[in-house]
Structures are given as structure tokens and as C-alpha cells.
Gaussian input, Z-matrix of N, CA and C with variables (Angstrom, degrees):
# hf/3-21g

backbone

0 1
 N
 C     1     B1
 C     2     B2     1     A1
 N     3     B3     2     A2     1     D1
 C     4     B4     3     A3     2     D2
 C     5     B5     4     A4     3     D3
 N     6     B6     5     A5     4     D4
 C     7     B7     6     A6     5     D5
 C     8     B8     7     A7     6     D6
 N     9     B9     8     A8     7     D7
 C    10    B10     9     A9     8     D8
 C    11    B11    10    A10     9     D9
 N    12    B12    11    A11    10    D10
 C    13    B13    12    A12    11    D11
 C    14    B14    13    A13    12    D12
 N    15    B15    14    A14    13    D13
 C    16    B16    15    A15    14    D14
 C    17    B17    16    A16    15    D15
 N    18    B18    17    A17    16    D16
 C    19    B19    18    A18    17    D17
 C    20    B20    19    A19    18    D18
 N    21    B21    20    A20    19    D19
 C    22    B22    21    A21    20    D20
 C    23    B23    22    A22    21    D21
 N    24    B24    23    A23    22    D22
 C    25    B25    24    A24    23    D23
 C    26    B26    25    A25    24    D24
 N    27    B27    26    A26    25    D25
 C    28    B28    27    A27    26    D26
 C    29    B29    28    A28    27    D27
 N    30    B30    29    A29    28    D28
 C    31    B31    30    A30    29    D29
 C    32    B32    31    A31    30    D30
 N    33    B33    32    A32    31    D31
 C    34    B34    33    A33    32    D32
 C    35    B35    34    A34    33    D33
 N    36    B36    35    A35    34    D34
 C    37    B37    36    A36    35    D35
 C    38    B38    37    A37    36    D36
 N    39    B39    38    A38    37    D37
 C    40    B40    39    A39    38    D38
 C    41    B41    40    A40    39    D39
 N    42    B42    41    A41    40    D40
 C    43    B43    42    A42    41    D41
 C    44    B44    43    A43    42    D42
 N    45    B45    44    A44    43    D43
 C    46    B46    45    A45    44    D44
 C    47    B47    46    A46    45    D45
 N    48    B48    47    A47    46    D46
 C    49    B49    48    A48    47    D47
 C    50    B50    49    A49    48    D48
 N    51    B51    50    A50    49    D49
 C    52    B52    51    A51    50    D50
 C    53    B53    52    A52    51    D51
 N    54    B54    53    A53    52    D52
 C    55    B55    54    A54    53    D53
 C    56    B56    55    A55    54    D54
 N    57    B57    56    A56    55    D55
 C    58    B58    57    A57    56    D56
 C    59    B59    58    A58    57    D57
 N    60    B60    59    A59    58    D58
 C    61    B61    60    A60    59    D59
 C    62    B62    61    A61    60    D60
 N    63    B63    62    A62    61    D61
 C    64    B64    63    A63    62    D62
 C    65    B65    64    A64    63    D63
 N    66    B66    65    A65    64    D64
 C    67    B67    66    A66    65    D65
 C    68    B68    67    A67    66    D66
 N    69    B69    68    A68    67    D67
 C    70    B70    69    A69    68    D68
 C    71    B71    70    A70    69    D69
 N    72    B72    71    A71    70    D70
 C    73    B73    72    A72    71    D71
 C    74    B74    73    A73    72    D72
 N    75    B75    74    A74    73    D73
 C    76    B76    75    A75    74    D74
 C    77    B77    76    A76    75    D75
 N    78    B78    77    A77    76    D76
 C    79    B79    78    A78    77    D77
 C    80    B80    79    A79    78    D78
 N    81    B81    80    A80    79    D79
 C    82    B82    81    A81    80    D80
 C    83    B83    82    A82    81    D81
 N    84    B84    83    A83    82    D82
 C    85    B85    84    A84    83    D83
 C    86    B86    85    A85    84    D84
 N    87    B87    86    A86    85    D85
 C    88    B88    87    A87    86    D86
 C    89    B89    88    A88    87    D87
 N    90    B90    89    A89    88    D88
 C    91    B91    90    A90    89    D89
 C    92    B92    91    A91    90    D90
 N    93    B93    92    A92    91    D91
 C    94    B94    93    A93    92    D92
 C    95    B95    94    A94    93    D93
 N    96    B96    95    A95    94    D94
 C    97    B97    96    A96    95    D95
 C    98    B98    97    A97    96    D96
 N    99    B99    98    A98    97    D97
 C   100   B100    99    A99    98    D98
 C   101   B101   100   A100    99    D99
 N   102   B102   101   A101   100   D100
 C   103   B103   102   A102   101   D101
 C   104   B104   103   A103   102   D102
 N   105   B105   104   A104   103   D103
 C   106   B106   105   A105   104   D104
 C   107   B107   106   A106   105   D105
 N   108   B108   107   A107   106   D106
 C   109   B109   108   A108   107   D107
 C   110   B110   109   A109   108   D108
 N   111   B111   110   A110   109   D109
 C   112   B112   111   A111   110   D110
 C   113   B113   112   A112   111   D111
 N   114   B114   113   A113   112   D112
 C   115   B115   114   A114   113   D113
 C   116   B116   115   A115   114   D114
 N   117   B117   116   A116   115   D115
 C   118   B118   117   A117   116   D116
 C   119   B119   118   A118   117   D117
 N   120   B120   119   A119   118   D118
 C   121   B121   120   A120   119   D119
 C   122   B122   121   A121   120   D120
 N   123   B123   122   A122   121   D121
 C   124   B124   123   A123   122   D122
 C   125   B125   124   A124   123   D123
 N   126   B126   125   A125   124   D124
 C   127   B127   126   A126   125   D125
 C   128   B128   127   A127   126   D126
 N   129   B129   128   A128   127   D127
 C   130   B130   129   A129   128   D128
 C   131   B131   130   A130   129   D129
 N   132   B132   131   A131   130   D130
 C   133   B133   132   A132   131   D131
 C   134   B134   133   A133   132   D132
 N   135   B135   134   A134   133   D133
 C   136   B136   135   A135   134   D134
 C   137   B137   136   A136   135   D135
 N   138   B138   137   A137   136   D136
 C   139   B139   138   A138   137   D137
 C   140   B140   139   A139   138   D138
 N   141   B141   140   A140   139   D139
 C   142   B142   141   A141   140   D140
 C   143   B143   142   A142   141   D141
 N   144   B144   143   A143   142   D142
 C   145   B145   144   A144   143   D143
 C   146   B146   145   A145   144   D144
 N   147   B147   146   A146   145   D145
 C   148   B148   147   A147   146   D146
 C   149   B149   148   A148   147   D147
 N   150   B150   149   A149   148   D148
 C   151   B151   150   A150   149   D149
 C   152   B152   151   A151   150   D150
 N   153   B153   152   A152   151   D151
 C   154   B154   153   A153   152   D152
 C   155   B155   154   A154   153   D153
 N   156   B156   155   A155   154   D154
 C   157   B157   156   A156   155   D155
 C   158   B158   157   A157   156   D156
 N   159   B159   158   A158   157   D157
 C   160   B160   159   A159   158   D158
 C   161   B161   160   A160   159   D159
 N   162   B162   161   A161   160   D160
 C   163   B163   162   A162   161   D161
 C   164   B164   163   A163   162   D162
 N   165   B165   164   A164   163   D163
 C   166   B166   165   A165   164   D164
 C   167   B167   166   A166   165   D165
 N   168   B168   167   A167   166   D166
 C   169   B169   168   A168   167   D167
 C   170   B170   169   A169   168   D168
 N   171   B171   170   A170   169   D169
 C   172   B172   171   A171   170   D170
 C   173   B173   172   A172   171   D171
 N   174   B174   173   A173   172   D172
 C   175   B175   174   A174   173   D173
 C   176   B176   175   A175   174   D174
 N   177   B177   176   A176   175   D175
 C   178   B178   177   A177   176   D176
 C   179   B179   178   A178   177   D177
 N   180   B180   179   A179   178   D178
 C   181   B181   180   A180   179   D179
 C   182   B182   181   A181   180   D180
 N   183   B183   182   A182   181   D181
 C   184   B184   183   A183   182   D182
 C   185   B185   184   A184   183   D183
 N   186   B186   185   A185   184   D184
 C   187   B187   186   A186   185   D185
 C   188   B188   187   A187   186   D186
 N   189   B189   188   A188   187   D187
 C   190   B190   189   A189   188   D188
 C   191   B191   190   A190   189   D189
 N   192   B192   191   A191   190   D190
 C   193   B193   192   A192   191   D191
 C   194   B194   193   A193   192   D192
 N   195   B195   194   A194   193   D193
 C   196   B196   195   A195   194   D194
 C   197   B197   196   A196   195   D195
 N   198   B198   197   A197   196   D196
 C   199   B199   198   A198   197   D197
 C   200   B200   199   A199   198   D198
 N   201   B201   200   A200   199   D199
 C   202   B202   201   A201   200   D200
 C   203   B203   202   A202   201   D201
 N   204   B204   203   A203   202   D202
 C   205   B205   204   A204   203   D203
 C   206   B206   205   A205   204   D204
 N   207   B207   206   A206   205   D205
 C   208   B208   207   A207   206   D206
 C   209   B209   208   A208   207   D207
 N   210   B210   209   A209   208   D208
 C   211   B211   210   A210   209   D209
 C   212   B212   211   A211   210   D210
 N   213   B213   212   A212   211   D211
 C   214   B214   213   A213   212   D212
 C   215   B215   214   A214   213   D213
 N   216   B216   215   A215   214   D214
 C   217   B217   216   A216   215   D215
 C   218   B218   217   A217   216   D216
 N   219   B219   218   A218   217   D217
 C   220   B220   219   A219   218   D218
 C   221   B221   220   A220   219   D219
 N   222   B222   221   A221   220   D220
 C   223   B223   222   A222   221   D221
 C   224   B224   223   A223   222   D222
 N   225   B225   224   A224   223   D223
 C   226   B226   225   A225   224   D224
 C   227   B227   226   A226   225   D225
 N   228   B228   227   A227   226   D226
 C   229   B229   228   A228   227   D227
 C   230   B230   229   A229   228   D228
 N   231   B231   230   A230   229   D229
 C   232   B232   231   A231   230   D230
 C   233   B233   232   A232   231   D231
 N   234   B234   233   A233   232   D232
 C   235   B235   234   A234   233   D233
 C   236   B236   235   A235   234   D234
 N   237   B237   236   A236   235   D235
 C   238   B238   237   A237   236   D236
 C   239   B239   238   A238   237   D237
 N   240   B240   239   A239   238   D238
 C   241   B241   240   A240   239   D239
 C   242   B242   241   A241   240   D240
 N   243   B243   242   A242   241   D241
 C   244   B244   243   A243   242   D242
 C   245   B245   244   A244   243   D243
 N   246   B246   245   A245   244   D244
 C   247   B247   246   A246   245   D245
 C   248   B248   247   A247   246   D246
 N   249   B249   248   A248   247   D247
 C   250   B250   249   A249   248   D248
 C   251   B251   250   A250   249   D249
 N   252   B252   251   A251   250   D250
 C   253   B253   252   A252   251   D251
 C   254   B254   253   A253   252   D252
 N   255   B255   254   A254   253   D253
 C   256   B256   255   A255   254   D254
 C   257   B257   256   A256   255   D255
 N   258   B258   257   A257   256   D256
 C   259   B259   258   A258   257   D257
 C   260   B260   259   A259   258   D258
 N   261   B261   260   A260   259   D259
 C   262   B262   261   A261   260   D260
 C   263   B263   262   A262   261   D261
 N   264   B264   263   A263   262   D262
 C   265   B265   264   A264   263   D263
 C   266   B266   265   A265   264   D264
 N   267   B267   266   A266   265   D265
 C   268   B268   267   A267   266   D266
 C   269   B269   268   A268   267   D267
 N   270   B270   269   A269   268   D268
 C   271   B271   270   A270   269   D269
 C   272   B272   271   A271   270   D270
 N   273   B273   272   A272   271   D271
 C   274   B274   273   A273   272   D272
 C   275   B275   274   A274   273   D273
 N   276   B276   275   A275   274   D274
 C   277   B277   276   A276   275   D275
 C   278   B278   277   A277   276   D276
 N   279   B279   278   A278   277   D277
 C   280   B280   279   A279   278   D278
 C   281   B281   280   A280   279   D279
 N   282   B282   281   A281   280   D280
 C   283   B283   282   A282   281   D281
 C   284   B284   283   A283   282   D282
 N   285   B285   284   A284   283   D283
 C   286   B286   285   A285   284   D284
 C   287   B287   286   A286   285   D285
 N   288   B288   287   A287   286   D286
 C   289   B289   288   A288   287   D287
 C   290   B290   289   A289   288   D288
 N   291   B291   290   A290   289   D289
 C   292   B292   291   A291   290   D290
 C   293   B293   292   A292   291   D291
 N   294   B294   293   A293   292   D292
 C   295   B295   294   A294   293   D293
 C   296   B296   295   A295   294   D294

   B1=1.4349
   B2=1.5388
   B3=1.3149
   B4=1.4331
   B5=1.4821
   B6=1.3364
   B7=1.4832
   B8=1.5081
   B9=1.3026
   B10=1.4603
   B11=1.4982
   B12=1.3829
   B13=1.4696
   B14=1.5581
   B15=1.3027
   B16=1.4737
   B17=1.5036
   B18=1.3554
   B19=1.4326
   B20=1.5155
   B21=1.3309
   B22=1.4791
   B23=1.5820
   B24=1.3379
   B25=1.4089
   B26=1.5289
   B27=1.3264
   B28=1.4507
   B29=1.5449
   B30=1.3249
   B31=1.4401
   B32=1.5914
   B33=1.3086
   B34=1.4648
   B35=1.5364
   B36=1.3539
   B37=1.4564
   B38=1.5447
   B39=1.3573
   B40=1.4196
   B41=1.5242
   B42=1.3436
   B43=1.4604
   B44=1.4996
   B45=1.3765
   B46=1.3958
   B47=1.5257
   B48=1.3696
   B49=1.4705
   B50=1.5200
   B51=1.3715
   B52=1.5455
   B53=1.4815
   B54=1.3375
   B55=1.4911
   B56=1.5126
   B57=1.2655
   B58=1.4761
   B59=1.5469
   B60=1.3281
   B61=1.4845
   B62=1.5399
   B63=1.3278
   B64=1.4877
   B65=1.5859
   B66=1.3319
   B67=1.4339
   B68=1.5359
   B69=1.3352
   B70=1.4531
   B71=1.5774
   B72=1.3371
   B73=1.5091
   B74=1.5447
   B75=1.2928
   B76=1.4568
   B77=1.5001
   B78=1.3114
   B79=1.4592
   B80=1.5233
   B81=1.3621
   B82=1.4581
   B83=1.5579
   B84=1.2855
   B85=1.3836
   B86=1.5241
   B87=1.3259
   B88=1.4735
   B89=1.4818
   B90=1.3468
   B91=1.4683
   B92=1.5163
   B93=1.3386
   B94=1.4592
   B95=1.4913
   B96=1.3499
   B97=1.4993
   B98=1.4819
   B99=1.3208
   B100=1.4649
   B101=1.5124
   B102=1.3327
   B103=1.5262
   B104=1.4811
   B105=1.3690
   B106=1.4811
   B107=1.5048
   B108=1.3306
   B109=1.4589
   B110=1.5518
   B111=1.3788
   B112=1.4203
   B113=1.5334
   B114=1.3526
   B115=1.4574
   B116=1.5611
   B117=1.3464
   B118=1.4728
   B119=1.5146
   B120=1.2951
   B121=1.4576
   B122=1.4911
   B123=1.3509
   B124=1.4773
   B125=1.5169
   B126=1.3329
   B127=1.4425
   B128=1.5357
   B129=1.2880
   B130=1.4598
   B131=1.4819
   B132=1.3584
   B133=1.4727
   B134=1.5265
   B135=1.2987
   B136=1.4710
   B137=1.5217
   B138=1.3015
   B139=1.5081
   B140=1.5202
   B141=1.2773
   B142=1.4675
   B143=1.5141
   B144=1.2970
   B145=1.4371
   B146=1.5428
   B147=1.3840
   B148=1.4144
   B149=1.5140
   B150=1.3260
   B151=1.4510
   B152=1.5219
   B153=1.3304
   B154=1.4515
   B155=1.4763
   B156=1.3774
   B157=1.4285
   B158=1.5209
   B159=1.3560
   B160=1.4465
   B161=1.5593
   B162=1.2841
   B163=1.4592
   B164=1.5067
   B165=1.3291
   B166=1.4882
   B167=1.5692
   B168=1.3461
   B169=1.4603
   B170=1.4957
   B171=1.3146
   B172=1.4978
   B173=1.5000
   B174=1.3102
   B175=1.4502
   B176=1.5466
   B177=1.3614
   B178=1.4529
   B179=1.5702
   B180=1.3374
   B181=1.4593
   B182=1.5791
   B183=1.3215
   B184=1.4776
   B185=1.5385
   B186=1.2903
   B187=1.4419
   B188=1.5888
   B189=1.2483
   B190=1.4959
   B191=1.5165
   B192=1.3361
   B193=1.4672
   B194=1.5230
   B195=1.2889
   B196=1.5009
   B197=1.5687
   B198=1.2984
   B199=1.4379
   B200=1.5118
   B201=1.2982
   B202=1.4941
   B203=1.4860
   B204=1.3570
   B205=1.4517
   B206=1.5205
   B207=1.3360
   B208=1.4717
   B209=1.5483
   B210=1.2808
   B211=1.4839
   B212=1.5180
   B213=1.3064
   B214=1.5096
   B215=1.4995
   B216=1.3254
   B217=1.4290
   B218=1.5171
   B219=1.3420
   B220=1.4400
   B221=1.5180
   B222=1.3288
   B223=1.4817
   B224=1.5251
   B225=1.3661
   B226=1.4627
   B227=1.5063
   B228=1.3146
   B229=1.4692
   B230=1.4869
   B231=1.3032
   B232=1.5242
   B233=1.5052
   B234=1.3056
   B235=1.4928
   B236=1.5664
   B237=1.3018
   B238=1.4670
   B239=1.5761
   B240=1.3169
   B241=1.4401
   B242=1.5192
   B243=1.3254
   B244=1.4402
   B245=1.5789
   B246=1.2914
   B247=1.4906
   B248=1.5086
   B249=1.3145
   B250=1.4556
   B251=1.5420
   B252=1.3049
   B253=1.4274
   B254=1.5177
   B255=1.3425
   B256=1.4292
   B257=1.5593
   B258=1.2940
   B259=1.4368
   B260=1.5276
   B261=1.3417
   B262=1.4959
   B263=1.4972
   B264=1.3366
   B265=1.4711
   B266=1.4913
   B267=1.3782
   B268=1.4219
   B269=1.5073
   B270=1.3427
   B271=1.4631
   B272=1.5238
   B273=1.3030
   B274=1.4802
   B275=1.5116
   B276=1.3256
   B277=1.4744
   B278=1.5171
   B279=1.3022
   B280=1.4812
   B281=1.4865
   B282=1.3151
   B283=1.4577
   B284=1.5698
   B285=1.2838
   B286=1.4891
   B287=1.4707
   B288=1.2288
   B289=1.4472
   B290=1.4781
   B291=1.3351
   B292=1.4598
   B293=1.4567
   B294=1.3879
   B295=1.4247
   B296=1.4699
   A1=109.51
   A2=114.51
   A3=119.25
   A4=109.80
   A5=115.62
   A6=122.97
   A7=108.21
   A8=118.33
   A9=121.58
   A10=106.20
   A11=116.61
   A12=121.05
   A13=105.46
   A14=113.77
   A15=120.61
   A16=106.19
   A17=117.99
   A18=124.89
   A19=110.67
   A20=114.79
   A21=119.31
   A22=102.91
   A23=117.10
   A24=117.95
   A25=112.09
   A26=115.16
   A27=120.84
   A28=108.73
   A29=113.93
   A30=125.16
   A31=109.84
   A32=117.93
   A33=120.16
   A34=111.71
   A35=115.40
   A36=119.85
   A37=112.94
   A38=115.89
   A39=120.10
   A40=115.19
   A41=114.35
   A42=118.98
   A43=110.94
   A44=115.10
   A45=121.55
   A46=113.65
   A47=114.68
   A48=119.66
   A49=112.90
   A50=114.20
   A51=118.00
   A52=109.89
   A53=116.12
   A54=117.52
   A55=111.26
   A56=119.45
   A57=123.12
   A58=111.18
   A59=115.80
   A60=120.10
   A61=110.55
   A62=112.49
   A63=118.36
   A64=108.65
   A65=117.26
   A66=119.58
   A67=111.80
   A68=115.89
   A69=120.22
   A70=111.02
   A71=111.77
   A72=115.16
   A73=107.80
   A74=119.66
   A75=119.83
   A76=112.97
   A77=119.65
   A78=123.84
   A79=111.25
   A80=115.97
   A81=118.87
   A82=111.78
   A83=120.49
   A84=123.74
   A85=115.56
   A86=115.45
   A87=119.55
   A88=106.75
   A89=116.19
   A90=122.18
   A91=109.30
   A92=117.47
   A93=121.44
   A94=112.32
   A95=115.94
   A96=121.32
   A97=111.51
   A98=119.01
   A99=120.71
   A100=108.47
   A101=116.83
   A102=120.29
   A103=107.94
   A104=113.44
   A105=118.52
   A106=112.29
   A107=118.40
   A108=122.34
   A109=106.92
   A110=112.51
   A111=121.15
   A112=106.26
   A113=115.40
   A114=119.43
   A115=105.38
   A116=116.56
   A117=118.73
   A118=111.27
   A119=116.41
   A120=124.34
   A121=109.86
   A122=116.03
   A123=122.45
   A124=111.56
   A125=117.77
   A126=120.87
   A127=110.04
   A128=121.61
   A129=121.95
   A130=114.05
   A131=114.49
   A132=120.76
   A133=114.41
   A134=114.97
   A135=120.57
   A136=113.91
   A137=115.21
   A138=119.97
   A139=109.08
   A140=114.94
   A141=122.83
   A142=109.49
   A143=118.92
   A144=123.27
   A145=112.58
   A146=117.00
   A147=122.74
   A148=110.51
   A149=119.03
   A150=123.48
   A151=109.18
   A152=115.42
   A153=118.82
   A154=114.02
   A155=115.48
   A156=118.28
   A157=112.68
   A158=116.56
   A159=120.85
   A160=111.95
   A161=117.09
   A162=121.13
   A163=111.35
   A164=114.18
   A165=118.38
   A166=112.84
   A167=116.00
   A168=117.58
   A169=117.90
   A170=118.51
   A171=117.58
   A172=112.78
   A173=118.70
   A174=122.40
   A175=108.55
   A176=117.59
   A177=120.26
   A178=105.24
   A179=115.09
   A180=118.81
   A181=107.90
   A182=111.66
   A183=116.89
   A184=111.17
   A185=120.12
   A186=121.67
   A187=112.07
   A188=117.02
   A189=120.89
   A190=113.80
   A191=116.28
   A192=120.46
   A193=109.77
   A194=115.77
   A195=119.73
   A196=107.08
   A197=119.89
   A198=120.24
   A199=111.93
   A200=117.59
   A201=122.27
   A202=114.58
   A203=119.66
   A204=121.70
   A205=112.81
   A206=117.08
   A207=119.97
   A208=111.58
   A209=118.31
   A210=122.60
   A211=113.37
   A212=117.68
   A213=119.75
   A214=112.30
   A215=117.15
   A216=122.70
   A217=110.01
   A218=117.65
   A219=120.54
   A220=110.82
   A221=119.30
   A222=123.15
   A223=108.95
   A224=117.74
   A225=121.56
   A226=112.54
   A227=117.50
   A228=122.12
   A229=112.73
   A230=118.82
   A231=122.04
   A232=114.35
   A233=114.18
   A234=118.91
   A235=114.10
   A236=115.65
   A237=119.35
   A238=108.57
   A239=116.65
   A240=120.59
   A241=109.53
   A242=120.78
   A243=124.00
   A244=109.02
   A245=114.59
   A246=118.06
   A247=107.93
   A248=117.87
   A249=122.16
   A250=110.92
   A251=117.02
   A252=121.93
   A253=113.85
   A254=116.19
   A255=121.32
   A256=111.93
   A257=117.45
   A258=121.34
   A259=111.00
   A260=116.27
   A261=118.03
   A262=109.42
   A263=112.11
   A264=119.81
   A265=108.26
   A266=115.64
   A267=123.11
   A268=107.78
   A269=117.57
   A270=123.18
   A271=108.73
   A272=116.22
   A273=122.10
   A274=102.47
   A275=118.91
   A276=119.72
   A277=109.81
   A278=114.99
   A279=121.99
   A280=107.57
   A281=117.38
   A282=119.01
   A283=106.31
   A284=115.77
   A285=122.29
   A286=110.49
   A287=119.11
   A288=120.71
   A289=114.40
   A290=117.65
   A291=119.08
   A292=117.70
   A293=115.82
   A294=116.09
   A295=113.42
   D1=161.00
   D2=179.00
   D3=-67.76
   D4=140.34
   D5=177.99
   D6=-129.48
   D7=115.29
   D8=-178.57
   D9=-110.44
   D10=125.72
   D11=-177.42
   D12=-123.12
   D13=121.82
   D14=171.81
   D15=-106.17
   D16=120.81
   D17=-178.12
   D18=-100.56
   D19=127.60
   D20=177.67
   D21=-129.65
   D22=125.24
   D23=-174.84
   D24=-145.17
   D25=152.26
   D26=-178.18
   D27=-121.25
   D28=143.99
   D29=175.27
   D30=51.51
   D31=-128.84
   D32=-176.94
   D33=-58.40
   D34=-28.32
   D35=175.90
   D36=-55.63
   D37=-31.22
   D38=174.88
   D39=-65.03
   D40=-31.82
   D41=175.55
   D42=-68.40
   D43=-45.49
   D44=179.00
   D45=-64.28
   D46=-37.67
   D47=177.84
   D48=-67.73
   D49=-35.52
   D50=177.46
   D51=-70.04
   D52=-39.80
   D53=175.93
   D54=-63.26
   D55=-45.54
   D56=176.29
   D57=-58.71
   D58=-43.83
   D59=179.88
   D60=-57.35
   D61=-47.12
   D62=-176.68
   D63=-62.19
   D64=-42.19
   D65=179.24
   D66=-62.59
   D67=-38.94
   D68=-179.94
   D69=-68.31
   D70=-41.47
   D71=-178.67
   D72=-64.65
   D73=-42.25
   D74=179.93
   D75=-62.72
   D76=-17.51
   D77=174.48
   D78=-96.50
   D79=6.71
   D80=178.82
   D81=77.85
   D82=14.69
   D83=-178.02
   D84=-100.70
   D85=83.12
   D86=-178.80
   D87=-151.39
   D88=172.53
   D89=-174.35
   D90=71.81
   D91=-133.23
   D92=-177.81
   D93=-74.10
   D94=-11.63
   D95=-176.85
   D96=-117.16
   D97=41.75
   D98=178.84
   D99=158.68
   D100=-137.14
   D101=-177.64
   D102=-69.90
   D103=121.16
   D104=-179.68
   D105=-109.38
   D106=-15.42
   D107=-178.00
   D108=-161.69
   D109=140.65
   D110=174.49
   D111=-127.76
   D112=123.38
   D113=177.54
   D114=-131.34
   D115=121.43
   D116=176.94
   D117=-119.23
   D118=148.89
   D119=-178.90
   D120=-127.01
   D121=128.20
   D122=175.59
   D123=49.45
   D124=46.68
   D125=-178.93
   D126=-88.95
   D127=133.32
   D128=179.96
   D129=-83.53
   D130=75.81
   D131=-173.78
   D132=-59.41
   D133=-32.09
   D134=177.93
   D135=-91.05
   D136=6.07
   D137=178.50
   D138=94.21
   D139=-175.84
   D140=-177.75
   D141=-128.67
   D142=120.65
   D143=-175.23
   D144=-53.90
   D145=-42.06
   D146=-177.66
   D147=-59.55
   D148=-36.89
   D149=179.56
   D150=-65.30
   D151=-43.43
   D152=177.60
   D153=-62.39
   D154=-39.36
   D155=176.73
   D156=-66.35
   D157=-36.68
   D158=174.57
   D159=-61.54
   D160=-42.22
   D161=178.83
   D162=-62.41
   D163=-39.62
   D164=-177.76
   D165=-75.52
   D166=-35.55
   D167=-168.10
   D168=-119.30
   D169=-17.84
   D170=-178.84
   D171=-74.74
   D172=145.86
   D173=-178.68
   D174=-70.86
   D175=-29.94
   D176=176.98
   D177=-126.55
   D178=130.75
   D179=-173.83
   D180=-110.14
   D181=128.35
   D182=173.41
   D183=-72.06
   D184=134.23
   D185=-178.28
   D186=-54.03
   D187=-36.90
   D188=178.72
   D189=-63.25
   D190=-28.64
   D191=178.67
   D192=-65.94
   D193=-37.16
   D194=-177.55
   D195=-66.08
   D196=-41.63
   D197=178.93
   D198=-70.82
   D199=-34.87
   D200=-177.17
   D201=-85.42
   D202=-7.56
   D203=176.46
   D204=-68.27
   D205=135.07
   D206=-178.65
   D207=-50.09
   D208=134.66
   D209=177.92
   D210=82.81
   D211=7.06
   D212=-177.71
   D213=-64.84
   D214=155.41
   D215=176.71
   D216=-60.25
   D217=-38.00
   D218=179.38
   D219=-60.74
   D220=-46.93
   D221=-178.29
   D222=-62.13
   D223=-43.39
   D224=177.57
   D225=-62.06
   D226=-37.33
   D227=-175.87
   D228=-68.80
   D229=-22.66
   D230=179.56
   D231=-61.53
   D232=-26.30
   D233=-172.29
   D234=-107.32
   D235=5.46
   D236=-175.73
   D237=-66.69
   D238=-32.89
   D239=-179.53
   D240=-126.13
   D241=117.00
   D242=-178.54
   D243=-67.06
   D244=153.95
   D245=169.12
   D246=-72.90
   D247=142.44
   D248=176.71
   D249=-66.48
   D250=156.24
   D251=-177.87
   D252=-59.37
   D253=-21.96
   D254=-178.81
   D255=-76.11
   D256=-7.42
   D257=176.17
   D258=-109.11
   D259=99.57
   D260=-179.25
   D261=-66.05
   D262=139.34
   D263=177.26
   D264=-123.78
   D265=128.78
   D266=179.42
   D267=-123.28
   D268=139.23
   D269=-177.22
   D270=-125.50
   D271=123.87
   D272=172.22
   D273=-106.82
   D274=124.55
   D275=-175.79
   D276=-120.06
   D277=162.22
   D278=175.08
   D279=-131.71
   D280=163.95
   D281=177.25
   D282=-152.84
   D283=152.83
   D284=174.96
   D285=-95.76
   D286=149.79
   D287=176.06
   D288=-176.61
   D289=174.41
   D290=-177.28
   D291=-81.15
   D292=-16.62
   D293=-178.62
   D294=-141.77

């Protein structure tokens, strides 16, 4: 039967949702038979500097820090295969600043 999945994710969840979407697309599961929408909010697409610092300096490293560190293999792997045009992608972003 048809399976339609709309993914809405925040922060690191956006990275996980993009990874999941790519895996589904590689299996031909998109549109009305898989991932039909991807919406991410405040996702750290370039990684998170604190995670990189933790990987470099912490005596014990959480596995998620390795994936979230800027320049990680996981972050690079997210873009190896684009989403097909049939899967709309919407990005809500945030930024920090002085004004």
C-alpha cells in the first residue's frame, strides 16, 4: 500500500531526517510511496563547533559529537545524493547576531 511520510525536524533532528530521506530515496521510496515532504528548522548543516571541540578535547567522546563536528563524514554524506524534485524541501533557519 501507499505510504506517505512527511518529515518535520528541528536542530540535529533535521540531520537525521535528511539522512533518513536519502536512504528512502535510494530505495525508490518517495512521493506517494515514501518521503513526500522534508521540512527542517534550525538545523546545523555545517555542524556545531562545540561538538568539534568535544571531539578534540573531551576525555570521553559522545558518538553524536563525531557526527555533528564541522567537516564530519556524516555531514558530507548528507549531500552525496540530492532529493528528487518530487520531494519538496523547506528550510526554516535561525541565526545569532547583535541586532
